[in-house]
C-alpha positions as CSV (number, residue, x, y, z in Angstrom):
1,M,87.9,31.1,-25.7
2,A,86.9,27.7,-24.3
3,I,83.9,29.2,-22.6
4,K,82.8,30.8,-25.9
5,L,83.1,27.5,-27.8
6,A,81.1,25.7,-25.1
7,A,78.3,28.2,-25.3
8,F,78.5,28.0,-29.2
9,F,78.0,24.2,-29.0
10,F,75.2,24.3,-26.4
11,F,73.4,26.9,-28.8
12,V,73.8,24.5,-31.7
13,I,72.6,21.6,-29.8
14,A,69.7,23.5,-28.2
15,W,68.6,24.9,-31.6
16,G,68.8,21.5,-33.1
17,G,66.8,20.0,-30.4
18,V,64.1,22.7,-31.1
19,G,64.3,22.3,-34.8
20,L,64.0,18.5,-34.5
21,S,61.0,18.9,-32.2
22,S,59.4,21.3,-34.5
23,C,59.8,19.0,-37.5
24,T,58.5,16.1,-35.6
25,A,55.4,18.0,-34.7
26,Q,54.9,19.0,-38.3
27,Q,55.2,15.3,-39.3
28,S,52.9,14.3,-36.7
29,N,50.4,17.1,-37.9
30,M,50.7,15.5,-41.5
31,E,49.9,11.9,-40.5
32,P,46.7,10.5,-42.0
33,P,43.6,10.5,-39.7
34,R,43.0,7.2,-38.1
35,P,40.3,5.0,-39.8
36,E,38.0,5.1,-36.9
37,S,38.0,8.7,-36.6
38,L,35.4,11.3,-37.8
39,Q,38.3,13.0,-39.5
40,Y,38.9,10.0,-41.6
41,G,35.1,10.0,-42.6
42,L,35.2,13.7,-43.6
43,E,38.1,12.8,-45.9
44,L,35.5,10.8,-47.9
45,L,33.4,13.9,-48.5
46,R,35.4,17.0,-48.9
47,D,32.5,19.6,-48.9
48,Q,32.7,23.0,-50.7
49,P,31.5,26.5,-50.0
50,E,28.0,27.1,-51.7
51,Q,29.6,29.5,-54.4
52,R,31.6,26.7,-55.8
53,F,28.5,24.7,-56.8
54,T,26.7,25.1,-60.0
55,L,22.9,25.0,-60.1
56,V,21.8,22.2,-62.4
57,E,18.3,21.1,-63.4
58,Y,17.5,17.7,-61.9
59,T,16.6,16.2,-65.3
60,K,19.9,17.5,-66.7
61,L,22.1,15.6,-64.1
62,P,24.1,12.8,-65.5
63,P,21.6,9.8,-65.4
64,A,24.2,7.4,-63.7
65,I,25.0,10.0,-61.0
66,R,21.3,10.9,-60.5
67,S,20.3,7.3,-60.2
68,Q,23.2,6.5,-57.7
69,A,22.5,9.6,-55.5
70,D,18.8,9.0,-55.6
71,N,19.3,5.3,-54.5
72,Y,21.4,6.2,-51.6
73,L,18.9,8.8,-50.3
74,A,16.3,6.2,-50.5
75,F,18.4,4.0,-48.3
76,F,19.4,6.7,-45.8
77,L,16.2,9.0,-45.5
78,M,12.7,8.2,-44.6
79,P,10.2,8.1,-47.6
80,E,8.3,10.9,-46.5
81,A,11.6,13.1,-46.2
82,Q,12.8,12.4,-49.6
83,P,13.7,15.5,-51.5
84,S,11.6,14.6,-54.4
85,K,8.5,15.1,-52.0
86,D,9.3,18.8,-52.3
87,S,8.3,20.0,-55.8
88,S,10.7,23.0,-55.5
89,F,13.9,21.0,-54.5
90,A,17.1,22.2,-56.2
91,T,20.2,20.3,-57.2
92,R,23.8,21.6,-57.6
93,M,27.1,20.0,-58.7
94,F,30.6,20.5,-58.0
95,S,33.1,19.1,-60.5
96,T,36.7,18.9,-59.3
97,T,39.9,19.2,-61.3
98,D,42.0,18.5,-58.3
99,E,42.8,15.2,-56.8
100,S,42.6,16.6,-53.3
101,E,39.0,17.4,-53.8
102,D,35.7,15.4,-54.5
103,D,33.0,15.5,-57.2
104,L,29.9,16.5,-55.3
105,I,26.2,16.5,-55.9
106,D,24.0,18.6,-53.8
107,Y,20.2,18.4,-53.0
108,R,18.3,21.1,-51.2
109,W,14.8,20.8,-50.2
110,T,12.2,21.4,-47.4
111,F,10.7,19.2,-45.0
112,N,8.2,20.1,-42.4
113,G,9.4,23.6,-42.8
114,L,13.1,23.0,-42.3
115,S,15.6,23.6,-45.1
116,L,17.5,20.5,-45.5
117,R,20.7,19.8,-47.5
118,A,22.3,16.3,-48.6
119,V,25.7,16.6,-50.2
120,Q,27.0,13.5,-51.7
121,S,30.4,12.2,-53.0
122,L,31.3,8.8,-54.5
123,N,32.1,7.6,-50.9
124,A,29.6,9.3,-48.5
125,V,26.6,11.4,-47.9
126,K,26.3,14.3,-45.6
127,L,22.9,15.4,-44.4
128,D,22.7,18.9,-42.8
129,I,19.9,19.8,-40.6
130,P,19.5,23.4,-39.1
131,L,19.1,23.6,-35.4
132,G,18.0,27.1,-35.0
133,A,16.6,27.5,-31.6
134,Q,16.3,23.6,-31.1
135,A,18.4,23.1,-28.0
136,D,16.9,20.1,-26.6
137,V,18.4,17.0,-27.4
138,Q,15.4,14.9,-27.3
139,R,13.5,17.0,-29.7
140,V,16.5,17.1,-32.2
141,K,16.8,13.2,-31.8
142,D,13.0,12.9,-32.6
143,L,13.4,15.2,-35.5
144,V,16.3,13.1,-36.9
145,D,14.2,9.9,-36.5
146,S,11.6,11.5,-38.7
147,I,14.3,12.2,-41.4
148,A,16.8,9.5,-41.4
149,R,16.0,5.8,-41.8
150,L,17.8,4.6,-38.6
151,K,15.4,1.6,-38.3
152,G,14.2,-0.9,-40.7
153,T,15.0,-3.8,-43.0
154,D,18.0,-3.9,-45.2
155,V,18.1,-5.1,-48.8
156,E,18.8,-8.6,-47.5
157,G,15.8,-8.6,-45.5
158,K,17.5,-8.3,-42.2
159,D,16.2,-5.9,-39.6
160,Y,18.6,-3.2,-38.3
161,E,18.6,-0.4,-35.9
162,V,21.3,2.4,-35.9
163,K,21.6,4.0,-32.3
164,L,23.7,7.3,-32.2
165,Q,25.3,8.0,-29.0
166,W,23.7,11.3,-28.4
167,P,25.5,13.9,-26.2
168,N,24.0,15.8,-23.3
169,K,24.2,19.0,-25.3
170,L,24.4,20.1,-29.0
171,S,26.8,22.9,-28.9
172,D,29.3,23.7,-31.8
173,G,32.2,21.4,-32.0
174,V,30.2,18.3,-30.5
175,R,31.0,15.0,-32.3
176,F,29.3,11.8,-31.8
177,S,28.9,8.4,-33.4
178,S,26.7,5.1,-33.5
179,N,29.9,3.1,-33.3
180,P,32.9,5.1,-32.5
181,N,35.5,2.3,-32.4
182,S,34.7,0.5,-35.7
183,N,37.0,0.9,-38.5
184,I,35.4,3.2,-41.3
185,R,37.7,1.4,-44.0
186,S,36.1,-2.0,-43.4
187,L,32.3,-1.4,-42.7
188,L,30.3,-4.1,-44.2
189,R,27.0,-2.1,-44.4
190,W,26.1,1.7,-44.1
191,Q,24.3,0.7,-40.9
192,D,27.4,-0.3,-39.2
193,R,28.5,3.2,-38.4
194,L,27.0,6.8,-38.7
195,D,28.8,9.9,-37.5
196,A,27.3,13.3,-36.6
197,F,28.8,16.6,-35.5
198,V,27.6,20.1,-34.8
199,E,29.0,23.1,-36.7
200,G,27.7,26.5,-37.5
201,G,24.5,25.9,-36.0
202,R,23.5,22.8,-37.8
203,L,23.6,19.2,-37.2
204,S,25.4,17.2,-39.8
205,I,25.2,13.4,-40.2
206,L,27.6,11.4,-42.3
207,F,26.6,8.3,-44.0
208,Y,29.2,6.0,-45.6
209,K,28.5,4.6,-49.0
210,K,30.6,1.5,-48.1
211,V,31.0,-1.2,-51.0
212,P,31.6,-4.4,-49.0
213,Q,33.6,-6.0,-51.8
214,L,36.1,-3.1,-51.8
215,L,39.0,-2.7,-49.2
216,G,38.5,1.1,-48.3
217,Y,37.0,3.5,-50.6
218,Q,37.3,4.7,-54.2
219,D,38.9,8.0,-55.6
220,G,36.3,10.5,-55.0
221,S,37.8,12.9,-57.4
222,Q,36.9,10.8,-60.4
223,W,33.2,10.1,-59.6
224,F,31.9,12.1,-62.5
225,E,34.6,10.9,-64.8
226,K,33.6,7.3,-64.1
227,Y,30.0,8.1,-65.1
228,P,30.1,10.9,-67.7
229,A,27.0,12.3,-69.2
230,K,26.1,10.6,-72.6
231,Q,26.7,12.9,-75.5
232,V,23.7,13.8,-77.7
233,D,24.3,13.9,-81.5
């Protein structure tokens, strides 16, 4: 009998240990991403599948949203690579009803024969560039330099240069940054940090729309709510 009781208590303790370990692992998985991680940045722009976007004529976009989106693209992209340079560029919107998602505006256009996409939330912009057969890192770097405004003069008249830490190979799953140890929550200028990653045969570059006066970022699910379209009588 004593042997059976000992075995029983051993089983309970062992099972409890496994359960506690499993619970701890689950809690660990639920921890928020660190503010210097790319995952934290991706939480600022929770993208959606293409079918969830609605095609909207550019002139029908809410004026305040359109103005903000255009202004940030003017900051982030070279003048010749702006969507407006393509007469057939298209715009789409995703309006969320869930606090776990973000309102999004999506620009698609062609530049130098490449189909580009810039999807934008209240807090960030993600530029998608198809890699295709482009495997050479230097050629892709030159391509990015021709699209993104990584060097110039900011609105305060100060010169800047953003230097992404390019990997040796651009394969799916690769992630890199211009300043990987900086805290995304406390950036003072968008030039202080850019992140990039390769997924599904495309290079994505993440720009942060950081407002220096704010600690952290705003609720991305309320972007369209903050700037609704004007009602026409």
